[in-house]
DSSP file (Angstrom, degrees, kcal/mol; ACC not computed):
  #  RESIDUE AA STRUCTURE BP1 BP2  ACC     N-H-->O    O-->H-N    N-H-->O    O-->H-N    TCO  KAPPA ALPHA  PHI   PSI    X-CA   Y-CA   Z-CA
    1    1 A M              0   0    0      0, 0.0    65,-0.1     0, 0.0    67,-0.0   0.000 360.0 360.0 360.0 131.8   21.8   -9.3   -3.5
    2    2 A P        +     0   0    0      0, 0.0    64,-3.8     0, 0.0     2,-0.6   0.804 360.0  63.2 -65.1 -31.1   23.4   -6.1   -2.2
    3    3 A V  E    S-A   65   0A   0     62,-0.2     2,-0.3    63,-0.1    62,-0.2  -0.860  72.9-169.6 -98.7 122.7   20.0   -4.2   -1.9
    4    4 A Q  E     -A   64   0A   0     60,-3.6    60,-2.5    -2,-0.6     2,-0.5  -0.849  16.9-135.6-113.3 147.9   17.7   -5.8    0.6
    5    5 A V  E     -A   63   0A   0     -2,-0.3     3,-0.4    58,-0.2    58,-0.2  -0.895   6.0-160.9-104.7 125.7   14.0   -5.1    1.2
    6    6 A N     >  +     0   0    0     56,-3.4     4,-1.9    -2,-0.5     5,-0.2  -0.138  49.0 127.4 -95.7  36.8   12.9   -4.8    4.8
    7    7 A L  H  >  +     0   0    0      1,-0.2     4,-2.6     2,-0.2     5,-0.2   0.896  68.5  53.9 -64.5 -41.9    9.2   -5.3    4.0
    8    8 A D  H  > S+     0   0    0     -3,-0.4     4,-2.4    28,-0.2    -1,-0.2   0.925 109.4  48.1 -57.8 -46.1    8.7   -8.2    6.5
    9    9 A E  H  > S+     0   0    0      1,-0.2     4,-2.3     2,-0.2    -1,-0.2   0.902 112.9  47.6 -63.8 -41.5   10.1   -6.1    9.4
   10   10 A L  H  X S+     0   0    0     -4,-1.9     4,-1.4     2,-0.2    -1,-0.2   0.894 111.6  50.4 -67.9 -39.3    8.0   -3.1    8.6
   11   11 A L  H  X>S+     0   0    0     -4,-2.6     5,-2.4     2,-0.2     4,-0.6   0.925 111.9  47.5 -64.4 -43.8    4.8   -5.2    8.3
   12   12 A K  H ><5S+     0   0    0     -4,-2.4     3,-0.9     1,-0.2    -2,-0.2   0.917 110.0  52.6 -62.3 -43.7    5.5   -6.9   11.6
   13   13 A A  H 3<5S+     0   0    0     -4,-2.3    -1,-0.2     1,-0.2    -2,-0.2   0.795 115.8  40.8 -63.6 -28.0    6.1   -3.6   13.3
   14   14 A R  H 3<5S-     0   0    0     -4,-1.4    -1,-0.2    -3,-0.2    -2,-0.2   0.418 107.7-122.4-101.4   0.8    2.8   -2.2   12.0
   15   15 A G  T <<5 +     0   0    0     -3,-0.9     2,-0.4    -4,-0.6    -3,-0.2   0.888  65.3 139.0  62.6  40.0    0.8   -5.3   12.6
   16   16 A M      < -     0   0    0     -5,-2.4    -1,-0.2    -6,-0.1     2,-0.2  -0.899  46.5-136.0-120.4 144.6   -0.2   -5.5    8.9
   17   17 A S     >  -     0   0    0     -2,-0.4     4,-2.3    -3,-0.1     5,-0.2  -0.560  25.9-115.2 -92.7 162.7   -0.4   -8.5    6.6
   18   18 A L  H  > S+     0   0    0      1,-0.2     4,-2.5     2,-0.2     5,-0.1   0.862 118.1  54.7 -63.5 -35.6    0.9   -8.6    3.1
   19   19 A T  H  > S+     0   0    0      2,-0.2     4,-2.0     1,-0.2    -1,-0.2   0.914 108.0  48.1 -64.1 -43.9   -2.7   -9.0    1.8
   20   20 A E  H  > S+     0   0    0      2,-0.2     4,-2.1     1,-0.2    -2,-0.2   0.913 112.2  49.3 -63.4 -43.0   -3.7   -5.8    3.7
   21   21 A L  H  X S+     0   0    0     -4,-2.3     4,-2.6     1,-0.2     5,-0.3   0.912 107.8  55.2 -61.8 -42.6   -0.8   -3.9    2.3
   22   22 A S  H  X>S+     0   0    0     -4,-2.5     4,-2.1     1,-0.2     5,-1.1   0.908 109.8  46.0 -56.3 -45.0   -1.6   -5.1   -1.2
   23   23 A E  H  <5S+     0   0    0     -4,-2.0    -1,-0.2     1,-0.2    -2,-0.2   0.892 115.5  45.7 -66.6 -40.5   -5.1   -3.7   -0.9
   24   24 A K  H  <5S+     0   0    0     -4,-2.1    -2,-0.2     1,-0.2    -1,-0.2   0.827 119.7  39.0 -74.7 -32.4   -4.0   -0.4    0.5
   25   25 A V  H  <5S-     0   0    0     -4,-2.6    -2,-0.2    -5,-0.2    -1,-0.2   0.759 103.9-125.1 -89.6 -27.2   -1.2    0.1   -2.0
   26   26 A G  T  <5 +     0   0    0     -4,-2.1     2,-0.3    -5,-0.3    -3,-0.2   0.759  66.0 127.1  86.1  26.1   -3.0   -1.2   -5.1
   27   27 A L      < -     0   0    0     -5,-1.1    -1,-0.3    -6,-0.3    -2,-0.1  -0.834  64.5-102.1-111.0 153.6   -0.4   -3.8   -6.0
   28   28 A T     >  -     0   0    0     -2,-0.3     4,-2.1     1,-0.1     5,-0.2  -0.371  25.5-121.1 -70.9 154.5   -1.0   -7.5   -6.6
   29   29 A L  H  > S+     0   0    0      1,-0.2     4,-2.2     2,-0.2     5,-0.1   0.864 113.9  56.8 -60.4 -37.1    0.0   -9.9   -3.9
   30   30 A A  H  > S+     0   0    0      2,-0.2     4,-2.0     1,-0.2    -1,-0.2   0.915 107.2  46.9 -62.9 -44.2    2.3  -11.6   -6.3
   31   31 A N  H  > S+     0   0    0      1,-0.2     4,-2.0     2,-0.2    -2,-0.2   0.897 112.9  48.7 -67.3 -39.7    4.2   -8.4   -7.0
   32   32 A L  H  X S+     0   0    0     -4,-2.1     4,-2.9     1,-0.2    -1,-0.2   0.881 109.6  53.3 -65.4 -36.9    4.5   -7.6   -3.4
   33   33 A S  H  X S+     0   0    0     -4,-2.2     4,-2.2     2,-0.2     6,-0.2   0.893 107.4  50.9 -64.9 -40.3    5.7  -11.1   -2.7
   34   34 A I  H  <>S+     0   0    0     -4,-2.0     5,-1.9     2,-0.2     6,-0.9   0.910 113.4  45.9 -62.1 -42.6    8.4  -10.8   -5.4
   35   35 A L  H ><5S+     0   0    0     -4,-2.0     3,-1.1     4,-0.2    -2,-0.2   0.923 112.0  51.3 -65.2 -44.7    9.5   -7.6   -3.7
   36   36 A K  H 3<5S+     0   0    0     -4,-2.9   -28,-0.2     1,-0.3    -2,-0.2   0.854 109.3  49.4 -62.8 -37.4    9.4   -9.1   -0.2
   37   37 A T  T 3<5S-     0   0    0     -4,-2.2    -1,-0.3    -5,-0.2    -2,-0.2   0.488 113.9-114.7 -84.5  -2.1   11.6  -12.1   -1.2
   38   38 A G  T < 5S+     0   0    0     -3,-1.1    -3,-0.2    -4,-0.4    -2,-0.1   0.638  83.8 118.9  81.3  13.9   14.2   -9.9   -2.9
   39   39 A K      < +     0   0    0     -5,-1.9    -4,-0.2    -6,-0.2     2,-0.2   0.524  41.9 108.3 -89.8  -5.9   13.6  -11.3   -6.3
   40   40 A A        -     0   0    0     -6,-0.9     3,-0.1    -5,-0.2    -9,-0.0  -0.495  51.8-163.4 -72.8 139.9   12.6   -7.9   -7.8
   41   41 A K  S    S+     0   0    0      1,-0.2     2,-0.3    -2,-0.2    -1,-0.1   0.632  72.7   7.0 -94.8 -18.5   15.1   -6.4  -10.2
   42   42 A A        -     0   0    0      2,-0.0     2,-0.3     0, 0.0    -1,-0.2  -0.973  58.2-151.4-156.3 163.3   13.6   -2.9  -10.0
   43   43 A I        -     0   0    0     -2,-0.3     2,-0.1    -3,-0.1     3,-0.0  -0.986  23.0-124.7-143.1 134.2   11.0   -0.8   -8.2
   44   44 A R     >  -     0   0    0     -2,-0.3     4,-2.5     1,-0.1     3,-0.2  -0.473  19.3-126.1 -75.1 147.6    9.1    2.2   -9.6
   45   45 A F  H  > S+     0   0    0      1,-0.2     4,-2.8     2,-0.2     5,-0.2   0.857 112.8  56.8 -61.2 -34.1    9.3    5.4   -7.7
   46   46 A S  H  > S+     0   0    0      2,-0.2     4,-2.0     1,-0.2    -1,-0.2   0.872 108.6  46.8 -65.7 -35.5    5.5    5.5   -7.6
   47   47 A T  H  > S+     0   0    0     -3,-0.2     4,-2.6     2,-0.2    -2,-0.2   0.918 112.7  48.9 -69.4 -44.4    5.5    2.1   -6.0
   48   48 A L  H  X S+     0   0    0     -4,-2.5     4,-2.5     1,-0.2    -2,-0.2   0.906 111.8  50.1 -61.0 -42.2    8.1    3.1   -3.5
   49   49 A E  H  X S+     0   0    0     -4,-2.8     4,-2.4     2,-0.2    -1,-0.2   0.915 111.1  48.4 -62.2 -44.4    6.1    6.3   -2.7
   50   50 A A  H  X S+     0   0    0     -4,-2.0     4,-2.5     2,-0.2     5,-0.2   0.909 112.0  49.0 -64.5 -42.7    2.9    4.3   -2.2
   51   51 A L  H  X S+     0   0    0     -4,-2.6     4,-2.7     1,-0.2    -2,-0.2   0.927 112.7  47.6 -62.5 -44.6    4.6    1.8    0.1
   52   52 A C  H  X>S+     0   0    0     -4,-2.5     5,-1.8    -5,-0.2     4,-0.9   0.882 111.9  50.9 -65.1 -37.6    6.2    4.6    2.2
   53   53 A R  H  <5S+     0   0    0     -4,-2.4     3,-0.3     3,-0.2    -2,-0.2   0.944 116.0  39.8 -63.7 -48.6    2.8    6.4    2.4
   54   54 A V  H  <5S+     0   0    0     -4,-2.5    -2,-0.2     1,-0.2    -1,-0.2   0.883 122.1  41.4 -70.7 -39.0    0.9    3.3    3.6
   55   55 A L  H  <5S-     0   0    0     -4,-2.7    -1,-0.2    -5,-0.2    -2,-0.2   0.499 103.8-130.2 -87.7  -3.7    3.7    2.1    5.9
   56   56 A N  T  <5 +     0   0    0     -4,-0.9     2,-0.3    -3,-0.3    -3,-0.2   0.959  65.4 119.0  52.6  57.5    4.5    5.6    7.2
   57   57 A C      < -     0   0    0     -5,-1.8    -1,-0.2    -6,-0.1    -2,-0.1  -0.833  64.7-106.4-140.2 175.8    8.2    5.2    6.5
   58   58 A Q    >>  -     0   0    0     -2,-0.3     3,-1.7    -3,-0.1     4,-1.0  -0.723  37.9-108.3-101.5 156.8   11.1    6.6    4.6
   59   59 A P  H >> S+     0   0    0      0, 0.0     4,-2.6     0, 0.0     3,-0.6   0.855 120.6  59.0 -54.1 -35.0   12.7    4.8    1.6
   60   60 A G  H 34 S+     0   0    0      1,-0.2    -3,-0.0     2,-0.2     0, 0.0   0.721  99.9  56.6 -68.0 -20.5   15.7    4.1    3.7
   61   61 A D  H <4 S+     0   0    0     -3,-1.7    -1,-0.2     1,-0.1   -51,-0.1   0.787 114.4  39.1 -75.2 -28.6   13.5    2.2    6.2
   62   62 A L  H << S+     0   0    0     -4,-1.0   -56,-3.4    -3,-0.6     2,-0.4   0.816 117.7  46.2 -90.6 -36.3   12.3   -0.1    3.3
   63   63 A L  E  <  -A    5   0A   0     -4,-2.6     2,-0.4   -58,-0.2   -58,-0.2  -0.883  61.3-174.6-116.0 142.6   15.6   -0.6    1.4
   64   64 A R  E     -A    4   0A   0    -60,-2.5   -60,-3.6    -2,-0.4     2,-0.5  -1.000  17.5-143.4-137.6 134.0   19.0   -1.4    2.8
   65   65 A Y  E     -A    3   0A   0     -2,-0.4   -62,-0.2   -62,-0.2     3,-0.1  -0.862  14.8-176.4 -96.3 124.8   22.4   -1.6    0.9
   66   66 A S        -     0   0    0    -64,-3.8     2,-0.2    -2,-0.5   -63,-0.1   0.277  35.6-121.0-107.9  10.9   24.5   -4.4    2.3
   67   67 A G              0   0    0    -65,-0.3    -1,-0.4     1,-0.2     0, 0.0  -0.544 360.0 360.0  89.2-153.3   27.7   -4.0    0.3
   68   68 A D              0   0    0     -2,-0.2    -1,-0.2    -3,-0.1    -3,-0.0   0.518 360.0 360.0 -60.8 360.0   29.3   -6.5   -2.0
């Protein structure tokens, strides 16, 4: 998939677990897991905003376009 999610790297850099992120963002662990594994087909701007707020990052830190 051309758009990749760097959630694992951001979580490691911040010493945070997926469960902790789930609680802070208000998303289910299942939905975060889908996003983390790259199986998500879309992401709401409100979700992206919440992730960036909690992880103290920019959308470009979370998402990466890898080309074809």
